[in-house]
Each structure stands twice: as C-alpha cells, then as structure tokens.
DRENTI-497376 format. One record per residue (C-alpha): z, y, x. Coordinates in steps of 0.25 Angstrom, whole numbers, padded with zeros to 4 digits, always signed. Layout:
ZYX...
//
This chain:
+0054+0161+0066+0061+0158+0053+0068+0146+0052+0068+0136+0037+0077+0128+0043+0072+0117+0049+0057+0124+0048+0052+0133+0057+0043+0144+0054+0036+0155+0062+0026+0163+0059+0016+0168+0072+0003+0175+0069+0001+0169+0057+0004+0156+0061+0015+0151+0053+0023+0138+0060+0032+0129+0052+0041+0120+0062+0048+0106+0059+0061+0111+0065+0072+0099+0064+0069+0092+0077+0081+0083+0078+0076+0077+0066+0061+0076+0071+0058+0088+0061+0063+0077+0049+0058+0083+0036+0070+0088+0027+0067+0095+0012+0070+0109+0018+0060+0108+0030+0051+0104+0018+0053+0116+0010+0052+0124+0023+0040+0117+0026+0036+0121+0011+0039+0134+0012+0034+0139+0025+0021+0133+0022+0020+0138+0006+0024+0154+0011+0013+0151+0023+0003+0149+0010+0005+0162+0004+0008+0171+0020-0006+0177+0023+0001+0178+0036+0002+0165+0039-0012+0160+0043-0009+0144+0047+0003+0135+0047+0007+0127+0059+0017+0116+0057+0026+0111+0069+0039+0105+0073+0051+0107+0082+0055+0096+0091+0047+0085+0096+0042+0077+0083+0033+0086+0071+0042+0078+0060+0050+0065+0056+0045+0066+0042+0054+0067+0029+0068+0066+0033+0074+0056+0029+0088+0059+0025+0083+0072+0017+0073+0062+0011+0082+0051+0005+0094+0062+0001+0081+0072-0005+0071+0064-0010+0057+0073-0012+0055+0067-0025+0049+0080-0033+0038+0090-0032+0045+0101-0029+0054+0093-0019+0051+0101-0001+0043+0089+0002+0032+0091-0011+0034+0106-0009+0029+0104+0008+0020+0095+0005+0014+0105-0007+0014+0117+0003+0008+0107+0014-0005+0103+0004-0006+0117+0000-0004+0124+0012-0018+0133+0012-0018+0138+0026-0020+0130+0040-0009+0122+0044-0007+0116+0058+0004+0106+0062+0008+0104+0077+0014+0089+0078+0021+0084+0088+0030+0070+0090+0032+0064+0076+0024+0065+0061+0030+0056+0052+0027+0056+0037+0024+0070+0033+0025+0073+0048+0010+0068+0047+0005+0069+0031+0009+0084+0032+0000+0084+0043-0012+0080+0034-0010+0092+0027-0012+0102+0041-0024+0107+0044-0023+0105+0060-0013+0095+0066-0010+0096+0083-0001+0084+0087+0007+0084+0099+0003+0071+0108+0017+0066+0103+0014+0067+0089+0014+0053+0080+0011+0052+0066+0017+0043+0054+0019+0042+0039+0029+0030+0036+0031+0034+0022+0028+0020+0017+0037+0013+0029+0049+0022+0022+0045+0017+0007+0038+0030+0003+0021+0034+0003+0015+0045+0011+0014+0058+0005+0010+0074+0008-0005+0068+0003-0006+0058+0016-0009+0046+0008-0023+0054+0004-0025+0061+0016-0021+0051+0028-0032+0042+0023-0040+0053+0020-0037+0057+0036-0037+0045+0043-0044+0034+0033-0038+0023+0025-0034+0012+0036-0026+0022+0045-0020+0028+0035-0014+0016+0026-0010+0009+0041-0003+0023+0043+0005+0023+0032+0007+0009+0027+0014+0006+0042+0019+0020+0044+0015+0019+0060+0013+0030+0067+0001+0037+0073-0001+0045+0086-0007+0058+0089-0019+0052+0095-0020+0045+0079-0018+0057+0074-0029+0063+0081-0040+0052+0080-0035+0051+0064-0038+0067+0061-0023+0069+0058-0022+0078+0068-0032+0088+0074-0027+0087+0090-0017+0084+0098-0011+0095+0108+0001+0094+0118+0007+0106+0111+0004+0106+0097+0009+0117+0093+0002+0126+0099-0010+0119+0097-0007+0121+0083-0002+0135+0085-0017+0139+0093-0023+0133+0079-0015+0140+0072-0017+0153+0077-0031+0152+0078-0032+0149+0063-0025+0161+0061-0031+0171+0065-0044+0165+0057-0049+0171+0043-0036+0165+0034-0043+0164+0020-0054+0156+0028-0042+0147+0034-0037+0145+0019-0050+0141+0013-0054+0133+0025-0042+0124+0023-0043+0124+0006-0057+0119+0008-0052+0109+0018-0041+0104+0009-0048+0107-0004-0056+0094-0007-0040+0086-0005-0032+0095-0008-0030+0090-0024-0030+0075-0020-0021+0079-0008-0012+0085-0018-0013+0073-0029-0009+0062-0019+0002+0071-0016+0008+0071-0027+0006+0056-0031+0012+0053-0016+0024+0062-0019+0026+0055-0031+0026+0041-0024+0033+0046-0012+0043+0051-0023+0046+0037-0029+0045+0030-0018+0058+0037-0010+0067+0033-0021+0062+0019-0020+0070+0007-0012+0060+0005-0002+0060+0018+0004+0074+0019+0002+0075+0006+0011+0065+0012+0019+0072+0027+0022+0085+0019+0024+0078+0008+0036+0074+0022+0042+0087+0028+0043+0091+0016+0047+0083+0016+0059+0085+0031+0063+0098+0030+0063+0099+0019+0074
//
C-alpha cells in the first residue's frame, strides 16, 4: 500500500482504491489531498493495469468538504490550483469510477459524486452542498449536473438553503445507485466485476454515456470556478467563514 500523506492508495486485482485518510478531521480536504487525488486519478487513467477506481474514506465520514483553514490561507484562485487539477482529473477520468460513501459528504464530498459512475451509500450517509451559505457558489459542475439529475426545484432548494439530505433521498434522486450496510464491500464487488469486463468496451461505454454533457460541464465548471474565486475574496464569504469557524470552535 502506497501512502500519499492523507490519501491512501492500494491496487488489488486491477482495481485502484483511493482512500481519504484524515479521519480526525472528518477527512476535510487540504490542498495536498487534492493533489494526491488528482495524481492518483491521472496515473490510473494512463495505467493499462488499472481497470476501475474506487473512492472511499477512513473513519465514520466520507469528507467534510474543503478544509476551511487551508482554504482561507491558500484560496484556490487559479486554474492550476490543486482543487482545479482534481476537478479536471475527475471530469476527464476515462475509466469506471465507483464511490463508497458513509457519514457526512459535504460540499465537494457530494459534488464529486456527480462525476462517479456508481455510488454506493451507507444508511448513515448524509449529503449537503452549503456553498451559498458560506458566501460561495456551487462547484465541480454541480450547478449544471445536479438540476439535470434531480430537477430544478429540488436543486435550487438544496443549493439555496444549504439543507442536507439522507441516503434514501439520494437514492430517490438518482444520486446514488444503491444503499448498503457495507458500502465499500459492495463498491469493491462492482469494481471487481467491471475489472473483468473487456477494458476498452468499458472506456468507450463511459465515453458515450458522458459525451453529450462533457463540453457543457467543462464550460460550466470554468464559469463556476471564476465566480467561486471572486466569491472567496468577498467580504460576505470571509464573514461566513469566520462565523463557521467560531461555531466550530464552540
């Protein structure tokens, strides 16, 4: 098992598993973790020995989203930031990508799932995208992909209120494929099954499934990123971050 600091990487039977490994911070993602994930995905894309990738997490939660401290100190305002690299790797990843989600999936923890091919959730899974509540805007193409998936009304309500939703709601919306008491086990079973299929047929099938949306998502991601970068430097975001940190400190 290779260790990329707080991203663990293991390759077994042509399935690469990338694990968020910062459980003491609910797997809040730092710049170095984004970098590790981007590298892991990009390496897997070019490695013929890897047929599928599973995203999972250590501890009780998937991820608390961006590490706000890291974020405030190093706002990702350029196209070559670690966050941007990860989102580009996610958008363009050509092979089957499977996620096993338990506990909280906040912000990018939910939006990254919109790019996964199969998502398995634990009954404990809880999803939220509170970008606007923090003075920010949705990212990772979610402002396009989420309303397409769940309909405008549900998407607008979730984005504008910042409210969370549970595993049953996510299943009902089509954000997850199924609910399992051991999501990682089910995700690995699916990944192992996919790894035994003809690999080029898997890549071509994914490319066809994603083809009609790819360019639109890329354009939306660019627009989101520009607004997100501007929002990060705004007074209302700073105020929202400070309030968030103060609440967390209590």
